[in-house]
N, C-alpha and C positions, 0 to 999 in steps of 0.2 A: 560693372567692372570687377567688384569684389567677388560676386557670384562666379564669374568666369574664372577668376584666379583660383578660387577654392576648388571648383570642378576640375580644373587642369591639374592642380597639385594632387588631388585625390586620385585621379586617373593615372597619374604618373607613378604613384607609389603602390597602387593596388596590384594584387597578384591573384590569378586563377579564380576558381570557384564562382564563376558568374551565375550559373544556375542555382548553386547552393545559396548564394546571397539573396537571390530574387525571392526565395521562399521565406525570408526572415522579416521580422518587424524591425523598424529603425525608429527609435524614440529618444528624445532628450530627457535627461534629468533636469529638474528646475535649476540645478547648479551647473549645467553644461557650459563649457567655454570652448573646448577644442577636442579633437578626436585623436590626434596623433602625438607621439612623443615630442616634447619640446623642452626648452631651456628651463622651464619651471619644474620639471621632473614629472610631468604627467605621463602615465605609463599604461600601455594597452596590453591586456592579456585575455585569452579565450578560455572558457570552461566548457567541457563536454561532461554530461552527467546522466546517469541512469539509476533507476530505483525500482525495487519491488519486482524483480524479474521472476521470482518464484519458480526457479528450475525450468523456465521456458527456454531451454537452450535452442530448441528447434522452433520453426515457424508454427503458427496456430491459426485456427479459424476465428471468426469474430466472437464466438461464444467462449473461447479460451481452450477448447479441446483441440486434438490433433487436426492438422489441415489435411483432410483426405480428398478435397475437391478444390484444387487451386483456381479453377475457373470462377469460383464464388468468392475468391479473395483469400490471401494468406498474409499474415502480419508478423512482424517481429522476427525473432531468431537472431542469435549472436553472430551468425555468418553474415547477415545483412548489416548489422551494426559495425562489424569489423571492416566491411567494405567502405562504409562512410568515413569511419575514423581514418583508415589508411589513405583514402583518396583526398581527404580535406585537411587533415592535420598538418601535413608538410607546408601548407600555405599559412599556417598559424604557428610559427616557430615558438612563440611564447604562449603555451597552452597547458592545461591540466585536464586529465581524464579521470573522473571520479565516480565511485560506486557508493550509493547511499543505502545499501543494505537490503535484507530480505532476499537473498539468493536461494535460500533453502525453501523446500516445501511447495508442492503445487503440481508436479508431474512425476512420471515414473523415472525420470532421470535422477530425481532425489530419492524416491521410494526404493528404487532398485540399487542405486550406487552410493547412497549417502552423499557426502560432499566431494567424493573423489573426482568425478568428471566435471563438476562445477569448478573445482579448483584448477583443473587442467585448462578449462576454457578461459577463466578469468586471467590466468597467467599469460595465455596466448594473446588476450586482448591488451595486455600491458597497461593495466590501470596504474595510475600514480598513487592512489590512496583509496581506502574504503572505510566506511563506518559499519557498525553491526546493527542489523535489525532484530526484532524480537524473535523471528523464526529461526535465526541462526542458533538459538538456544533450545530448539525443539528436541534435539537429540541429546541434550545435557552438555555439561562442560567438557567431558572427555572427548566426545565427538567433535565439538567445536574446536577444542585445543588442537586436535590432529589436523583438522581442516586449515586452521590458521598457520600451522607449521609448514604447510605445503605451499603457502602463498608467497609471492616474490615482491610484494609491495607493502607499504606501511598500513597498519590498521589503527584507526584513531577513534576513541570514544572517551570523552572527558569525565563522564559520570559513572563509569564502570570501575568498581574496586573489587578485586578478586584474590582469594588465596589459592586459586588453582594455578599451579606452576606454569603451565603452557599459556593460559590466558594472561597471566600477569606478565609473562615475558613478551607477549605479542602485542598487547593493546597499550597504546600510549594516548595521552589526552589530545595531542596535536602533533603535526609534523611541519617542519619549516623547510620550504623549498628555497635553498640559498640562492640558486641561479635567478630566481624571480623576486627575491626579497619579499616572500609571501608565506604566510602560515595558514594551514588548514586545520581547524578544530573539528572534532567529531563529537556526536552525542547520540544516545540511544534512549528510546522511551523508557521512563521509569516504571511503566506498567508491566514490564517483562515478567516479574514474578507471578502476576495474575493471569498471564496469557501464554506463558511458555514454561520451560522446565530448567531454569538455571539451577546450579548447585547452591546449597545453603550458604556457602562462603563467597558467593558472587552477589555483590550489592550494587543497586542502581540508585545513585544519589539524585538530588533535585537538579533538574535539567538547567534551569536558569542560573542557579548558583554555580554549577560546574562550568558552564560556558564562560560566565563572567570571570571566574577564577582563572581559567586558562587564558582568556584575553588579557587580563591584567598582568599575568605572569609574562606573557610574550612582550608586552610593552615595557615591563620593568627590567627584563633581563636581556633583551635583544634590541637591535636597531630596526626590526621589522615594523612597518606601519600598515601593511596591507594584510588584512585578515578576512578569510572566508570560512564558512562552516558547512559541513555536511551533516544533516540532522534527520535521524529516523524517528520523528516524533509526531508527524501529521501537520497538515496545512494550518489549522487553527492554532496549534501550539507553536508553529513557526512564527506566526504573526505575534503571538504573545511574547515569544523569545525576543523578537525584534524590538518590541515596544519597551521591554523591561531590562535591556542591556545597553551598554555603551561600548564603542570601539569596534563593533562588528557591523559590516556594511553589505555583505552578500551571504545569503542562506540558500543552499541547494538541498531541498527537502525530500522526504519520502514518508512511507507508512500509511498515509490516508488515501493513496491511489487517486490523487486529485489531478484532474485535467485542467491545465492552464493554457490560455492562448486566445486566439480569435476564432477558433473553430466552433462548430455547433456543439452544444452541451458543455462547453468549458465552464468551470466554476469560478473563474476569475482571470485577470490578465496575467500575461507572462512578460515581464515580472510583475508581481504584486508589490507595491511600494508601501512600506510602513515608516513611521517616524520613531526613532529610538529615544532613550531617556535624555539624550543631549540635544534632541531636536534635529538630528541628522537623518537622512534617508537610508533605509535598509531595503535591499532588493531581494525578493523571495521568488524562487523558481522551483518547480518540480516537474517530473516527466511521466505522469500517469502511472501505468503499471505494465508488467510482463514484457517490457522491451518493445512495446508497440510504438513508442516515441523515444527518440534520443534527444535529450536536452542539450541546447547550445546557447550560450550567452557570451558575448564579447563585451568587456567593460574597460573603461578608462579610469584609472585611479589618479588622484592628485598626490602631491608630496606628503600629505597628511593621512593618506590611506582612505580618503572619501571618494565615492564614485561620482565622476563628472558626467559620464555618458554611457549608454549601453546600446547593444544591437544584438538581435537574435530571436529565436523562436524554437519550439520543439519541432523536430524533424520526423515526419511520419514514415515508419518502416513498412512499406507496402510491397506488393509484387513488382513494382517498377524499380525497386532497388535490387541490384544484383547481389547474390550470395557469394561470399568468399569460398571458392571451390574446395580448398584444402580443409578448412574448418568444417564446412558442411558435410564433406565426405566422412570426417571423423564422427560427427554427430549421428549420421545415418548408420555408421558401423556400431556405435554404442547402442542404438535402438534394437539391434538384432536379437539380443538375449531375451528381451521382454515383449517383442513385437507380437508374437503369436498369442501370448497370454492376453495382451491388451486388446487385440483385435477380436477376441471371442465375443460373439453376440449373445447377450443374455435376455433379450426381449426387444420390444418395439414400443414406440410412443406415438400416439396420434397428435400430440400437442408438443409445443416447446415447453420444456420444464425450465422455467426462467429463474435465474439467479440475480438478475440485474437490479431488482427492486427489493431484495430480501432485507437490506439494511434500513429500509424506510417503511415498509408495510408488508402485509401478507403477500406471499409470492407462491407460485405453483410448485417450485422445487422444494420450498420450505414446507408447504402442506404435505407434499409427497413423502419426504423423509420423516417428518413427525408422525405421519400415519404409519409408516413402515416400522418404526421402533415400537409404537404402541401395539400394532398387530402382532409383531414378533413376540412381545411379552404375553399377550393374550393366548397365542398359539402354543407357546413353550411352557406355560405354567397354568394349569387349569384352576389353581387355587388363588391366582393373583387377583387383587382388587384394583388393578391399574385402571385409572379413569381418565387420565389426561397425559399428554406428552409435551415436552418442551425441548427445543434445540436453539442454539445460538446462531444468529444469522452469519456471524463471522466464520463459522465452520463450513459454510456452504460456499464453494470456491468458483464454480463455473457452471454456466448454463448447459443443459443437455438438449440437443436439437431434436426435433421431430424425426421419426424414422428409426432405424435400428439403433439399439443401445448396446455399447460394448463395455467390457470390463474396464478398459482404459478410460472411458468417459466417466464411469462411476468413480474410479480412483482419482481422476483429475478434479472431480467435483467434491470429493470427500477424501482428501489425501492424508489425514492426520493419524490414522490408525486408532481412532477413539473406539471405546466400547460402550455398550448400553449398560445403564444401571437403573435400579429401582429404589426410590426413596419415599418416605412417608412424612407428611406434614399435616398440621391442623389447618382448619379453615382460616384462622387468624394469620398463621404463618404464610399460607399460600397467598392471601391478599397482600401481605407485606412484600412478598417476592414480586408479585406482578405490579404493585405500586412502584417498586424500584425499577422494574423494566420500562414502564411507560414514563417515569420521571427522569430516568437516567441516573438515579442515585440510589444505591443500596440502602434500604430503610433500617437495616440492622447495624451497619457500621459507618454510614454517612459518606462512603466513598463512591466515586463515579462508576457506573455500570458502563462497560466499554463495548457493548454490542447490542443491536436490536435482537429480536427473537421471532420464533415461529412456533405455532402450537398445532397439535393433532386434532383430529375430528372430535366433535363433542364438546370442545372448549370454545368459548367466545370471550374476548377481552374488549371491553368498551372503555375508552378513555377520552379525556378532554385536554388536548395539548395546551389550551389557553390558561388552564389553571396553574397555580403555583406547584412547583415540584414538591411531591409528598402528598398531594391531594388530587392527583389526575385520574386515578382509577375510578370510573363511574360504576362499572358492573363487571363482575367475573362470574361466568357460568360454566358449569361442568355437567354434562349430561342433561342439559336443559334446565338445571336448577341453579339458582344463584348461590354462590359461596358466601356465607356470612362471615362474621368476625368471631365465631365461636372457637374456643380452645378445645371443645369437646368433639367437633367434627374431625374426621380423619380422611385424608386423601392420599392415594398412592400415585406418585408422579414417576413417569418413565422419562429419563433424560440420558445424557452421556457423561462418562467419567470426567471429562474436562470440566464441565459445569459443576459436577459434584465436588471436584477438588478446589473450587473457588474461582475457576476460570471465568474471565470477563467480569468478575465480581458480581455475578448474578445471584449466587448462593453463598452463604457462609460455608467454608470447607467442611466436608463430611469425611471423617477419617476412616470410617468402617464401611464405606460403600463397596459392594461386591461387583467387580467388572464381569459382565456377561459376554455375549458375542460381539465381534467387531462390527462397527456401523456399516462399513462397505459390504461385508458379507450379508448382513441383515438386509441391506438395500437390494443386493443382487437377487436374493431369494424372493423378496417382495415383488420385484420387477417380473421375475419368472412366474410368480403366482397370479398377478393381475394383468399381465400383458395381453393385449395392447393397453398401455397406460393412457388414460383419458381424464386428466385432472382439470378441474375448473375451480376458480376462486370461490369461496363460500361465505366470505364476510366473517372470518374468524377473529380478525383484528380490526376493530372499528373505531375510528376517530370521530368524535362529535364536535360540532362547531361552537359549543358554548351555549346553545339555545335548545339542545336536546336532539336536533336532527343529525342523523348519522351520515358519515362519509367514509365508506369502507376503503377508499383509495387515498385518503389523506396521508400526507407524509408524517413521519415521526417528529416528535418535539426536537427543537434545536438545542435543548438543554444537555444533550449527550446521549439520548436513547438511540439515535442512529449513528453510532459512535465511530471512533477512529482507531480501534485496537486490532484484535486478532484478524477480523475479516472486514476491515473498513472499506475494502475495495468494492467497487461496483463494476460489473462486467459491462453489458449493454452493447448498443449498436456501435458499429465502426464509425469512428470520427474522421472527418475529412479536414485537412489543414486549410484554413482560410487564406485568402490573399493577404499580402503584407499591408500593414497600416500605412496610410498616406499622411505625411507630416509636411511641415513648412517646406516649400519646394526647393529653394536654393540651397540652404544649409544642409538639409537632410540628404539631398542628392549627393553632395560632396561627401557627406558622412557615410552614406551607404556604400559608395564606391570604395572608400578607404577602409571599410570594415573588414576586408579580407586580409589586412596586414597581419 
């Protein structure tokens, strides 16, 4: 009888979105009591969220490059997201649409236009608020300031303190949505100075302290009890933030490009539930990367701002989702000026140049680009003593498929405009550098290294991830000879200016490094030189299992070597959205029907 009553009530109050709701998970919090607004002040609100779109305004193939063959599958694109938002949000009158940062960098829409067309698109999507990612600072404070001035919605980040006039005027710690009695706090990774280009007067304070300060201020100065956060700090840091704060009960994250849900290859549940310093549940969600998924979660708050129940799952943006015709027409028009340049074929590849594993182990695209910059230096300077090359995995952004290689694919894979540099190190220094890379901790300054790495031919790095950080490097070879710990040995390293400047904390900053040719141009010339490309993994990065036996495909240490900074994203195969989780029949059936309120 109770079950029938609940089902009848839920059916009576539910509206639309039958197909949309069927693709979602429906689960209770352990504190769940009821799903709809009641006399006790329980309140339902929906959140849509997206993160790390990286200038993928248009749809893309599974590798992240332009979708030239829709029959093989196209994903993402803001025209698809706009369709879902406009078709579903009217049935969720209490809802917020939030952007979790890293709109910049990744395709020619940014390379060619800067932030101009991105700002136009975001305004058309009518976001309610946005936080900033690290890549928003890639063009410096002036470019970012101009971008923010063009946006029509609040920008929130509680740990950014800047003396730049436009940034200071645009960025606030949080925004209160009076109609919903809810505050949204923003926060940005404090590693930005190591992985991007903020001005000297733009400071990134401790994430946990900044969020707690904002939450405490909201409670002390307003009547708001419902607080959510949009955090561009990475999945692991989101969990730490949840554990170490109080008063915050929902986190919508970005930065680490983490896939959450029930689909294949998901790294955790959507939401992931942590317990905060007061023993209350905190719900963490994130929506992968590039707009391939649109995050959606519907939550019920009690009068104290704690979450009683939730309902939702990431929504996969595939060919089956219609594109908003007006926005798609604009995007296609914006492509025209760079289309011919991007479509120019520079060579062919017999193999997939894979990016998807670069943050964990040796990868074919990593080998290829490291070889390219080393060969460039050998060809351009007959007097060089260059013996090895090093690139950060975070700078490798997308897989290049087998077949013709276009300039557009090269620029999508290496969009940062980095230049090649040549540096000199002793054997002892080189060993410390690579110890830092395999341990995830820079041995010179004790700070976290925020990217895995790739090396060029002639170098072999053997490490044991089971050892303590600081003693994981087993053997480093260059040219078939082991690099000892001597301060008398000298090695010439070819790398990129980003790393030389201290990027990803791989090296201590080198002030006098001379920037040579751009990486993308070096890579284009190398492709033309060796085409057709036929790269195979060579065992350049080898993990041993603690007993001496090698495993060249072992993953990197979880201490931080396969990190979550500049390029923490993993590309990889297309994910498919799994079926909704089945829960206790009677109550969840009523709850699911009512979720479209």
